[in-house]
DRENVOZA-20562 format. One record per residue (C-alpha): residue number from 1; x, y, z. Coordinates in steps of 0.02 Angstrom, whole numbers. Layout:
REM residues N
PT   pos       c1       c2       c3
PT   NUM        X        Y        Z
...
END
This chain:
REM residues 831
PT   pos       c1       c2       c3
PT     1     3459     -855    -1689
PT     2     3321     -983    -1668
PT     3     3303    -1106    -1808
PT     4     3135    -1132    -1889
PT     5     3062    -1305    -1868
PT     6     3007    -1374    -2037
PT     7     2826    -1427    -2046
PT     8     2796    -1609    -2007
PT     9     2758    -1717    -2160
PT    10     2589    -1804    -2154
PT    11     2588    -1993    -2186
PT    12     2532    -2046    -2361
PT    13     2381    -2140    -2298
PT    14     2316    -1986    -2196
PT    15     2140    -1937    -2241
PT    16     2070    -1768    -2197
PT    17     1899    -1763    -2101
PT    18     1834    -1586    -2121
PT    19     1650    -1553    -2079
PT    20     1565    -1414    -2165
PT    21     1456    -1323    -2038
PT    22     1354    -1169    -2075
PT    23     1415    -1028    -1968
PT    24     1239     -958    -1946
PT    25     1176    -1123    -1879
PT    26     1325    -1141    -1760
PT    27     1304     -964    -1698
PT    28     1121     -984    -1671
PT    29     1144    -1149    -1579
PT    30     1283    -1086    -1467
PT    31     1193     -922    -1431
PT    32     1035    -1012    -1383
PT    33     1125    -1130    -1264
PT    34     1206     -974    -1184
PT    35     1042     -882    -1176
PT    36      956    -1031    -1099
PT    37     1087    -1047     -967
PT    38     1080     -861     -922
PT    39      888     -853     -920
PT    40      855    -1011     -823
PT    41     1011    -1030     -714
PT    42     1066     -863     -671
PT    43      970     -699     -705
PT    44      784     -730     -682
PT    45      702     -771     -518
PT    46      569     -911     -495
PT    47      400     -833     -467
PT    48      363     -953     -327
PT    49      503     -915     -203
PT    50      567     -756     -286
PT    51      748     -817     -285
PT    52      879     -833     -417
PT    53      976     -998     -419
PT    54     1124     -924     -330
PT    55     1015     -848     -192
PT    56      920    -1012     -170
PT    57     1083    -1109     -159
PT    58     1150     -989      -31
PT    59     1000    -1004       87
PT    60      990    -1192       64
PT    61     1175    -1216      102
PT    62     1166    -1107      256
PT    63     1015    -1205      316
PT    64     1108    -1367      286
PT    65     1258    -1298      381
PT    66     1146    -1251      530
PT    67     1185    -1067      527
PT    68     1021    -1024      618
PT    69      991     -849      695
PT    70     1022     -922      870
PT    71     1193     -986      819
PT    72     1354     -887      800
PT    73     1411     -802      641
PT    74     1535     -892      526
PT    75     1653     -821      399
PT    76     1568     -777      234
PT    77     1713     -860      144
PT    78     1657    -1027      222
PT    79     1479    -1008      158
PT    80     1542     -954      -15
PT    81     1659    -1103      -23
PT    82     1518    -1228       24
PT    83     1401    -1152     -105
PT    84     1532    -1151     -242
PT    85     1598    -1325     -208
PT    86     1430    -1412     -202
PT    87     1304    -1314     -298
PT    88     1357    -1160     -390
PT    89     1520    -1175     -495
PT    90     1516     -997     -565
PT    91     1647     -914     -463
PT    92     1655     -849     -286
PT    93     1631     -664     -332
PT    94     1453     -695     -399
PT    95     1406     -795     -242
PT    96     1478     -665     -122
PT    97     1392     -522     -214
PT    98     1223     -609     -198
PT    99     1257     -646      -18
PT   100     1300     -469       20
PT   101     1144     -398      -62
PT   102     1034     -515       41
PT   103     1111     -438      200
PT   104     1092     -254      152
PT   105      939     -173      234
PT   106      946      -35       99
PT   107      935     -162      -41
PT   108      809     -286       34
PT   109      647     -239      117
PT   110      661     -399      221
PT   111      845     -454      233
PT   112      873     -639      221
PT   113     1051     -644      294
PT   114     1116     -570      460
PT   115     1282     -494      420
PT   116     1421     -451      540
PT   117     1557     -332      479
PT   118     1573     -210      336
PT   119     1435     -256      211
PT   120     1454      -89      119
PT   121     1340       57       95
PT   122     1235      129      -47
PT   123     1396      209     -110
PT   124     1534       88      -54
PT   125     1575      -91      -88
PT   126     1583     -217       56
PT   127     1741     -287      134
PT   128     1813     -447       64
PT   129     1729     -609      114
PT   130     1873     -657      228
PT   131     1833     -511      339
PT   132     1644     -526      353
PT   133     1535     -649      442
PT   134     1356     -705      415
PT   135     1213     -815      472
PT   136     1030     -839      424
PT   137      911     -700      467
PT   138      741     -755      543
PT   139      660     -725      378
PT   140      773     -847      290
PT   141      718     -981      418
PT   142      538     -956      358
PT   143      599     -970      180
PT   144      676    -1141      208
PT   145      552    -1207      340
PT   146      487    -1382      313
PT   147      606    -1413      169
PT   148      649    -1584      243
PT   149      462    -1635      238
PT   150      460    -1679       54
PT   151      378    -1509       19
PT   152      481    -1470     -139
PT   153      564    -1569     -274
PT   154      754    -1598     -274
PT   155      865    -1607     -430
PT   156     1043    -1657     -456
PT   157     1180    -1530     -446
PT   158     1303    -1486     -584
PT   159     1401    -1649     -563
PT   160     1260    -1759     -503
PT   161     1351    -1794     -340
PT   162     1234    -1685     -233
PT   163     1051    -1634     -242
PT   164      980    -1460     -224
PT   165      798    -1397     -211
PT   166      714    -1338     -371
PT   167      622    -1211     -264
PT   168      614    -1166      -80
PT   169      451    -1188       21
PT   170      450    -1001       40
PT   171      326     -954      176
PT   172      359     -771      136
PT   173      303     -695      -32
PT   174      486     -648      -63
PT   175      477     -595     -246
PT   176      352     -452     -221
PT   177      414     -406      -40
PT   178      600     -394      -81
PT   179      590     -367     -271
PT   180      731     -408     -383
PT   181      831     -350     -533
PT   182      918     -450     -666
PT   183      972     -439     -846
PT   184      963     -599     -951
PT   185      985     -618    -1140
PT   186      848     -528    -1232
PT   187      751     -494    -1075
PT   188      768     -411     -905
PT   189      673     -401     -740
PT   190      654     -261     -619
PT   191      528     -281     -474
PT   192      501     -154     -339
PT   193      495     -204     -153
PT   194      330     -197      -57
PT   195      270     -202      120
PT   196      251     -375      189
PT   197       95     -337      291
PT   198        8     -263      139
PT   199       57     -404       28
PT   200       -9     -530      152
PT   201     -174     -436      162
PT   202     -189     -442      -25
PT   203     -150     -628      -31
PT   204     -274     -669      104
PT   205     -408     -565       12
PT   206     -365     -662     -146
PT   207     -388     -828      -54
PT   208     -560     -777        2
PT   209     -607     -695     -161
PT   210     -521     -783     -307
PT   211     -615     -668     -433
PT   212     -539     -506     -359
PT   213     -469     -383     -483
PT   214     -319     -261     -475
PT   215     -425     -121     -399
PT   216     -477     -238     -259
PT   217     -302     -289     -224
PT   218     -234     -110     -228
PT   219     -348      -70      -82
PT   220     -231     -178       20
PT   221      -64     -140      -65
PT   222      -77       30     -143
PT   223      101       37     -205
PT   224      281      -10     -172
PT   225      368       14       -7
PT   226      554       44      -36
PT   227      685       -3       93
PT   228      755      174       96
PT   229      587      258      122
PT   230      563      419       24
PT   231      411      465      -76
PT   232      331      394     -232
PT   233      253      534     -336
PT   234      116      480     -455
PT   235       31      310     -447
PT   236      -29      292     -626
PT   237      132      198     -670
PT   238      111       86     -522
PT   239      -62       38     -578
PT   240        0        5     -754
PT   241      127     -112     -684
PT   242       -1     -203     -576
PT   243     -112     -221     -732
PT   244       18     -270     -862
PT   245      179     -307     -776
PT   246      261     -147     -845
PT   247      257       29     -779
PT   248      362      176     -715
PT   249      349      284     -564
PT   250      452      423     -487
PT   251      546      414     -324
PT   252      577      567     -225
PT   253      692      601      -76
PT   254      616      651       95
PT   255      680      827      136
PT   256      632      969      247
PT   257      688     1148      271
PT   258      767     1179      439
PT   259      866     1321      527
PT   260     1033     1240      531
PT   261     1112     1393      612
PT   262     1027     1546      691
PT   263     1076     1642      533
PT   264     1051     1515      393
PT   265      924     1396      333
PT   266      958     1231      250
PT   267      880     1079      168
PT   268      899      921      272
PT   269      882      755      172
PT   270      835      604      281
PT   271      782      478      146
PT   272      844      454      -32
PT   273      767      363     -180
PT   274      792      173     -188
PT   275      966      134     -250
PT   276     1032      313     -232
PT   277     1174      350     -112
PT   278     1223      513      -32
PT   279     1393      523     -123
PT   280     1304      518     -290
PT   281     1192      662     -238
PT   282     1336      763     -166
PT   283     1443      743     -326
PT   284     1300      792     -434
PT   285     1265      950     -334
PT   286     1450      996     -339
PT   287     1456      978     -529
PT   288     1298     1082     -553
PT   289     1364     1219     -432
PT   290     1534     1225     -522
PT   291     1443     1235     -691
PT   292     1332     1373     -619
PT   293     1177     1273     -667
PT   294     1126     1275     -480
PT   295     1135     1430     -372
PT   296     1097     1464     -193
PT   297     1201     1323     -111
PT   298     1344     1370        2
PT   299     1393     1198       70
PT   300     1341     1013       68
PT   301     1378      904      219
PT   302     1348      719      237
PT   303     1314      690      423
PT   304     1252      511      407
PT   305     1294      397      547
PT   306     1230      234      624
PT   307     1144      320      768
PT   308     1044      452      673
PT   309     1034      369      503
PT   310     1043      466      341
PT   311     1064      652      360
PT   312     1124      758      210
PT   313     1128      945      251
PT   314     1123     1067      105
PT   315     1157     1243      164
PT   316     1061     1380       73
PT   317     1136     1548       41
PT   318     1047     1701      113
PT   319      933     1774      -18
PT   320      869     1611      -90
PT   321      705     1525      -53
PT   322      742     1351       13
PT   323      575     1278      -48
PT   324      612     1335     -227
PT   325      791     1273     -215
PT   326      725     1105     -160
PT   327      621     1092     -322
PT   328      778     1130     -418
PT   329      865      990     -328
PT   330      722      868     -368
PT   331      735      916     -550
PT   332      922      918     -575
PT   333      996      789     -455
PT   334      962      603     -411
PT   335      852      664     -264
PT   336      712      619     -383
PT   337      734      465     -489
PT   338      626      347     -589
PT   339      597      156     -566
PT   340      539       54     -711
PT   341      444     -102     -663
PT   342      463     -251     -775
PT   343      393     -404     -688
PT   344      475     -547     -780
PT   345      491     -712     -682
PT   346      498     -900     -716
PT   347      332     -990     -707
PT   348      341    -1177     -734
PT   349      512    -1149     -814
PT   350      455    -1023     -937
PT   351      491     -832     -922
PT   352      329     -734     -915
PT   353      278     -552     -883
PT   354      159     -557     -738
PT   355       31     -433     -672
PT   356       -3     -412     -483
PT   357     -141     -540     -472
PT   358      -44     -668     -574
PT   359      107     -644     -465
PT   360        6     -667     -307
PT   361      -86     -817     -380
PT   362       75     -906     -427
PT   363      141     -888     -245
PT   364      -26     -948     -176
PT   365      -27    -1102     -287
PT   366      149    -1143     -229
PT   367       94    -1125      -46
PT   368      -54    -1235      -76
PT   369       62    -1368     -149
PT   370      186    -1348       -5
PT   371       57    -1366      131
PT   372      -21    -1515       38
PT   373      141    -1609       22
PT   374      188    -1565      200
PT   375       22    -1632      259
PT   376       47    -1794      163
PT   377      223    -1812      234
PT   378      165    -1778      411
PT   379       17    -1893      400
PT   380      129    -2033      335
PT   381      251    -2006      474
PT   382      112    -2002      606
PT   383       34    -2159      534
PT   384      201    -2251      541
PT   385      226    -2198      720
PT   386       45    -2249      768
PT   387       80    -2419      691
PT   388      230    -2444      804
PT   389      132    -2378      956
PT   390       -7    -2498      922
PT   391      121    -2638      923
PT   392      197    -2579     1089
PT   393       26    -2576     1166
PT   394       -5    -2754     1112
PT   395      163    -2812     1182
PT   396      154    -2713     1344
PT   397       -7    -2797     1394
PT   398       87    -2962     1414
PT   399      266    -2911     1434
PT   400      315    -3072     1523
PT   401      253    -3182     1379
PT   402      342    -3072     1253
PT   403      505    -3096     1351
PT   404      472    -3283     1362
PT   405      444    -3299     1173
PT   406      602    -3203     1136
PT   407      711    -3300     1263
PT   408      643    -3470     1199
PT   409      681    -3426     1015
PT   410      838    -3496      934
PT   411      879    -3337      841
PT   412      811    -3163      799
PT   413      722    -3222      641
PT   414      635    -3356      742
PT   415      593    -3230      880
PT   416      518    -3115      747
PT   417      416    -3253      667
PT   418      346    -3315      834
PT   419      301    -3137      891
PT   420      203    -3104      727
PT   421      114    -3270      751
PT   422       79    -3260      937
PT   423       29    -3079      955
PT   424      -28    -3045      772
PT   425      102    -2911      746
PT   426      172    -2853      581
PT   427      351    -2874      532
PT   428      385    -2688      565
PT   429      310    -2697      739
PT   430      404    -2856      779
PT   431      572    -2781      723
PT   432      538    -2625      826
PT   433      506    -2730      983
PT   434      657    -2839      952
PT   435      772    -2690      919
PT   436      718    -2597     1073
PT   437      824    -2636     1231
PT   438      728    -2730     1362
PT   439      759    -2593     1494
PT   440      670    -2465     1386
PT   441      524    -2573     1353
PT   442      484    -2595     1534
PT   443      482    -2409     1563
PT   444      337    -2379     1447
PT   445      177    -2361     1533
PT   446        9    -2410     1458
PT   447      -61    -2241     1497
PT   448       76    -2143     1406
PT   449       63    -2252     1252
PT   450     -125    -2238     1245
PT   451     -109    -2044     1259
PT   452       18    -2042     1120
PT   453      -91    -2155     1016
PT   454     -238    -2038     1038
PT   455     -136    -1883      992
PT   456      -74    -1970      837
PT   457     -246    -2022      784
PT   458     -307    -1836      811
PT   459     -163    -1773      705
PT   460     -200    -1896      566
PT   461     -386    -1840      567
PT   462     -332    -1658      555
PT   463     -213    -1695      410
PT   464     -340    -1798      325
PT   465     -469    -1656      339
PT   466     -344    -1537      258
PT   467     -305    -1656      116
PT   468     -488    -1689       86
PT   469     -557    -1513       98
PT   470     -486    -1378      -22
PT   471     -569    -1240       79
PT   472     -482    -1295      240
PT   473     -319    -1305      147
PT   474     -341    -1125       96
PT   475     -384    -1075      272
PT   476     -222    -1153      335
PT   477     -122    -1060      207
PT   478     -208     -894      252
PT   479     -180     -918      436
PT   480        3     -960      407
PT   481       24     -802      302
PT   482      -59     -698      443
PT   483       69     -773      567
PT   484      213     -725      447
PT   485      147     -549      433
PT   486      134     -535      625
PT   487      311     -604      647
PT   488      404     -510      515
PT   489      297     -361      466
PT   490      356     -184      490
PT   491      265      -15      462
PT   492      270       65      289
PT   493      419      176      252
PT   494      374      252       83
PT   495      245      390       70
PT   496      131      376      -83
PT   497       77      533     -172
PT   498      -51      540     -310
PT   499       46      680     -396
PT   500      176      809     -364
PT   501       53      951     -375
PT   502       97     1126     -436
PT   503      287     1162     -429
PT   504      341     1274     -289
PT   505      441     1383     -408
PT   506      277     1439     -491
PT   507      227     1526     -330
PT   508      395     1565     -249
PT   509      546     1633     -345
PT   510      717     1553     -320
PT   511      787     1716     -247
PT   512      708     1827     -118
PT   513      654     1991     -194
PT   514      741     2151     -142
PT   515      578     2222      -69
PT   516      578     2370       56
PT   517      572     2323      238
PT   518      605     2385      412
PT   519      747     2319      524
PT   520      711     2317      709
PT   521      820     2308      863
PT   522      722     2266     1020
PT   523      765     2304     1202
PT   524      796     2119     1241
PT   525      928     2111     1103
PT   526      830     2034      960
PT   527      860     2087      776
PT   528      728     2057      644
PT   529      653     2124      485
PT   530      478     2151      424
PT   531      396     2107      254
PT   532      355     2289      218
PT   533      419     2462      251
PT   534      251     2531      303
PT   535      271     2632      459
PT   536      135     2619      593
PT   537       37     2767      645
PT   538       55     2865      801
PT   539       30     2760      957
PT   540       35     2597      861
PT   541      166     2463      857
PT   542      128     2404     1034
PT   543      163     2221     1034
PT   544      125     2114     1186
PT   545      305     2113     1240
PT   546      474     2196     1209
PT   547      500     2371     1140
PT   548      593     2428      986
PT   549      742     2537     1030
PT   550      797     2564      850
PT   551      716     2545      678
PT   552      780     2593      505
PT   553      723     2571      326
PT   554      812     2449      212
PT   555      784     2321       78
PT   556      781     2131       96
PT   557      946     2102        7
PT   558     1025     2262       73
PT   559     1135     2304      224
PT   560     1115     2413      376
PT   561     1239     2475      504
PT   562     1251     2434      689
PT   563     1328     2564      807
PT   564     1418     2492      956
PT   565     1479     2557     1125
PT   566     1663     2545     1065
PT   567     1627     2674      931
PT   568     1617     2550      788
PT   569     1498     2539      640
PT   570     1471     2357      592
PT   571     1378     2304      434
PT   572     1230     2186      453
PT   573     1157     2091      307
PT   574      970     2110      309
PT   575      942     1938      235
PT   576     1027     1863      387
PT   577      885     1926      495
PT   578      725     1825      515
PT   579      567     1903      444
PT   580      437     1942      577
PT   581      276     1843      565
PT   582      176     1996      614
PT   583      154     2166      527
PT   584      245     2326      549
PT   585      101     2388      660
PT   586      111     2236      771
PT   587      285     2156      756
PT   588      302     1989      847
PT   589      482     2026      907
PT   590      502     1857      987
PT   591      539     1786      814
PT   592      702     1887      805
PT   593      881     1827      825
PT   594      990     1880      971
PT   595     1125     2009      931
PT   596     1258     1883      984
PT   597     1201     1768      842
PT   598     1222     1908      711
PT   599     1371     2007      765
PT   600     1537     1962      840
PT   601     1552     2093      978
PT   602     1698     2107     1099
PT   603     1680     2070     1286
PT   604     1577     2216     1362
PT   605     1535     2289     1192
PT   606     1352     2335     1167
PT   607     1245     2369     1014
PT   608     1168     2540     1034
PT   609     1067     2571      877
PT   610     1044     2547      693
PT   611     1080     2661      543
PT   612     1068     2663      354
PT   613     1217     2647      239
PT   614     1161     2770      106
PT   615     1313     2887      119
PT   616     1199     3043      123
PT   617     1093     3139      250
PT   618     1144     3234      411
PT   619     1248     3087      470
PT   620     1268     3009      639
PT   621     1268     3080      817
PT   622     1359     2999      960
PT   623     1377     3037     1146
PT   624     1502     2962     1267
PT   625     1508     2921     1447
PT   626     1623     3067     1485
PT   627     1506     3194     1398
PT   628     1587     3203     1223
PT   629     1469     3235     1079
PT   630     1510     3200      896
PT   631     1423     3219      729
PT   632     1496     3106      593
PT   633     1490     3141      407
PT   634     1403     3007      309
PT   635     1537     2890      246
PT   636     1519     2712      189
PT   637     1676     2610      171
PT   638     1704     2446       79
PT   639     1734     2353      238
PT   640     1631     2252      362
PT   641     1670     2375      504
PT   642     1758     2535      542
PT   643     1776     2659      685
PT   644     1667     2816      687
PT   645     1739     2904      840
PT   646     1906     2907      928
PT   647     1880     2874     1110
PT   648     1985     2931     1256
PT   649     2053     2805     1381
PT   650     1910     2738     1490
PT   651     1774     2817     1383
PT   652     1637     2728     1289
PT   653     1490     2777     1183
PT   654     1319     2777     1277
PT   655     1211     2831     1137
PT   656     1222     2825      947
PT   657     1092     2859      814
PT   658     1066     2922      637
PT   659      997     3098      617
PT   660      850     3115      499
PT   661      832     3301      465
PT   662      980     3384      562
PT   663      856     3493      657
PT   664      841     3371      803
PT   665      890     3420      980
PT   666     1034     3319     1054
PT   667     1009     3277     1236
PT   668     1117     3218     1378
PT   669     1057     3152     1546
PT   670     1191     3121     1680
PT   671     1189     3006     1830
PT   672     1171     3150     1949
PT   673     1003     3197     1864
PT   674     1063     3338     1752
PT   675      979     3358     1583
PT   676     1053     3463     1443
PT   677      987     3478     1263
PT   678     1044     3589     1121
PT   679     1018     3599      932
PT   680     1106     3469      830
PT   681     1152     3599      698
PT   682     1262     3678      833
PT   683     1383     3531      822
PT   684     1504     3539      673
PT   685     1513     3368      587
PT   686     1683     3283      589
PT   687     1767     3142      499
PT   688     1765     2972      567
PT   689     1937     2988      643
PT   690     1888     3139      746
PT   691     1869     3131      936
PT   692     1715     3244      952
PT   693     1690     3398     1059
PT   694     1624     3439     1234
PT   695     1438     3403     1248
PT   696     1398     3420     1433
PT   697     1500     3462     1586
PT   698     1501     3307     1699
PT   699     1536     3327     1883
PT   700     1673     3230     1967
PT   701     1625     3051     2001
PT   702     1475     3063     1886
PT   703     1446     3003     1705
PT   704     1321     3018     1562
PT   705     1176     2897     1588
PT   706     1089     2927     1420
PT   707     1117     3017     1258
PT   708     1000     3035     1106
PT   709      905     3148      992
PT   710      728     3221     1016
PT   711      616     3250      870
PT   712      542     3426      883
PT   713      400     3377      766
PT   714      337     3225      869
PT   715      148     3229      851
PT   716      112     3203     1041
PT   717      263     3288     1102
PT   718      412     3210     1195
PT   719      432     3152     1369
PT   720      578     3124     1495
PT   721      581     2959     1589
PT   722      698     2948     1740
PT   723      721     2816     1873
PT   724      813     2855     2032
PT   725      898     2728     2150
PT   726     1046     2692     2259
PT   727     1216     2678     2182
PT   728     1263     2539     2300
PT   729     1121     2423     2237
PT   730     1162     2291     2106
PT   731     1098     2350     1934
PT   732      924     2278     1888
PT   733      882     2220     2064
PT   734      777     2372     2126
PT   735      635     2452     2032
PT   736      680     2626     2096
PT   737      570     2783     2088
PT   738      500     2819     1915
PT   739      455     2994     1850
PT   740      386     3046     1678
PT   741      398     3230     1634
PT   742      354     3324     1474
PT   743      511     3372     1376
PT   744      445     3547     1355
PT   745      478     3580     1539
PT   746      662     3581     1508
PT   747      739     3739     1428
PT   748      878     3728     1304
PT   749     1050     3781     1358
PT   750     1215     3801     1269
PT   751     1329     3653     1231
PT   752     1464     3612     1356
PT   753     1362     3674     1505
PT   754     1294     3584     1655
PT   755     1108     3571     1607
PT   756      960     3578     1728
PT   757      897     3461     1863
PT   758      773     3332     1795
PT   759      745     3224     1955
PT   760      750     3255     2143
PT   761      827     3118     2246
PT   762      743     3062     2403
PT   763      822     2976     2555
PT   764      921     2829     2506
PT   765      932     2885     2323
PT   766     1089     2961     2252
PT   767     1094     2918     2066
PT   768      987     2889     1910
PT   769      984     2704     1866
PT   770      886     2740     1702
PT   771      847     2886     1591
PT   772      770     2906     1421
PT   773      700     3050     1314
PT   774      591     3028     1165
PT   775      425     3046     1080
PT   776      264     3006     1178
PT   777      181     2896     1222
PT   778      327     2809     1303
PT   779      334     2625     1326
PT   780      449     2537     1452
PT   781      510     2358     1462
PT   782      593     2248     1586
PT   783      747     2138     1557
PT   784      635     1996     1496
PT   785      550     2111     1370
PT   786      392     2114     1469
PT   787      299     2286     1472
PT   788      317     2397     1624
PT   789      180     2525     1664
PT   790      239     2707     1680
PT   791      159     2837     1790
PT   792       70     2986     1701
PT   793      174     3132     1645
PT   794      187     3272     1779
PT   795      237     3453     1755
PT   796      369     3454     1889
PT   797      537     3441     1802
PT   798      638     3427     1966
PT   799      512     3323     2064
PT   800      539     3151     2136
PT   801      476     2989     2066
PT   802      347     2857     2114
PT   803      398     2677     2167
PT   804      409     2570     2011
PT   805      334     2394     1992
PT   806      496     2317     1924
PT   807      663     2373     1855
PT   808      660     2459     1686
PT   809      801     2422     1561
PT   810      733     2505     1407
PT   811      608     2633     1343
PT   812      547     2685     1174
PT   813      414     2784     1087
PT   814      302     2730      942
PT   815      386     2626      808
PT   816      420     2739      661
PT   817      500     2726      493
PT   818      649     2824      555
PT   819      788     2794      679
PT   820      717     2797      855
PT   821      817     2895      983
PT   822      948     2769     1037
PT   823     1032     2731     1200
PT   824      969     2654     1363
PT   825     1017     2667     1544
PT   826     1118     2503     1521
PT   827     1200     2578     1367
PT   828     1125     2469     1236
PT   829     1106     2284     1202
PT   830     1245     2165     1264
PT   831     1319     2058     1125
END
């Protein structure tokens, strides 16, 4: 065990010296010293150059190291070490953090440091200083320009071994252009960035009109211009800040609604509020979605890269209004944030809250002082040089005598004394002549010296004029500011909005209402829906292009079925279809989506028609290529797709539709121009697994070209459209011979018979390349959807056709609020 050491005994003559100090006084004194250090040496910027001490020391050190924009980058650790060793003994992390912020374009409106390497992102921290490199940005050169011309005062550093500038010359109004943020003891500062061009315009106006007020200045700089762009909503807080130095405004992300896929819309965010990163927004959205406080979002993708910049894609579920959802995002996520302006800066060593005019005036006073001191320095330097040039001119007039005087002198002091006496020179001029090598003196020409003397005198006169005339001094500062704006100015990035206006949610609900509508399938393979279920009247619905081959009633949030050539029924979500910009009477079908974007069809499979999924009614009717007919009982399964007919090998469905009344006539047209129609109620309905029954007798080598249903109650009757051609021609290459005949010319016959002739072939014709039967007036379309004129209906059921203008691929009657007889000569719409 360790033995305890007995306490040491104090000597007898030891006297205790205990000072009684009040704890309150000691705490007050220590706290004030700490507060003073934080306020004046760390947290608050100087109103003149807008820099905190650490930022000023970084820029001054980099300028002293010669790290100009035209030089190579150096390791950031080297710069940090120089700053910490000479000027800022507060730790390398504070210095590097300040250096990184001055290099980030999303933090600074006008970056002061050109960084090379990973300097972080709005969400991520930068790489360590040993991995990154830096050098001065062009703007930093303007901040330190003429610092060696006695333009600013210097003070000792922390150990009095070095000196540092108390303020930089600052040709750029950095405080208001780049803004700043800092927390001191008992006070804080938070200044928003602004556009350099606008600030310079306000400064120049203030130079010309010192009595200008805030309203006058806001005509030139109406509000902040944030590095990340976005929008500022409401300018009342900005005006308050310009008046009093304190105010709050709201920042809003820049977003737009786009079709990110053919079937889905999304919100694309390209600019976020100042200081907000994409990860913060994504995380907040995920939390809200998981908590069920935000509905309608299916996915969030951050597609930001260096080439395209910020791009945050928020996918919106079908059934939700993107504009209303965007308002919810503004309300619940950091996509809308507030910025509190608190313009506190050091003025003559004292922290003050400044309004816009005071802030600009402090900078202008600093620039007046810098230009005045620079002019004095340059005048003194020019005067000294002129003094030496005048001495050289005196000496060069009689160079031989000057050399003789020097050679005959015993020493340099004697030569100096004799030169001043003989040529009436000053000691400075004599020393300059004596120090100059003889070979250089002989090269000076009198003309060159006189020219230099004249230029120096002109420079001195100009500088004297600036120093003597305050108006000229102000003009010089104004012109220099204009040059700064021309060199470093960039267009405004932030959009200013007086107010947000009425919220979108007041006019548009978050979810799409389940309103009745019509779903259309066009001949060129476009699917779309209307905003109403109003059916057009007879003969209406004639758009300028395309024809509707199938149309069914539905609701916006409901589903319809699609019948394919493989005998499948596939569910289609109505919300996935685009809403037509036109009306039901005049649908602009070009706004639809291709079938291939909605349904995943197999190779060679075609969409033939649409049907409802109500589970009631007469059911479906299908006809196959080999002449089989089938009626299917209404049946809706809880699956996305199911078979509605069992097909034999090599067979396929050529026509499929939904019966409305059950009294329709089912009609077949074969490739050898045979037409057969019979009552639909003569076909017994089967279950979906049934294979159907014989519909029409097909001759060897022939096939069914069209199958559909004919409405016996059509107001204008029905017609038969047939097009004959050669079987050896490529499909869709020859217009063929077109014939239109009233349907009433064809008598009904029994099911499973051969039908009657509906078209007589001429020489070179041996097949029907197109057939259709339906309500009049018929409307035909080409493959592009363009309308094709049809000949008038004739009474000859077995007559030949007339030459067509172009190949017909689809035909339909008036758009109606019922299924239109389906099927085309091409067997539907290719997926």
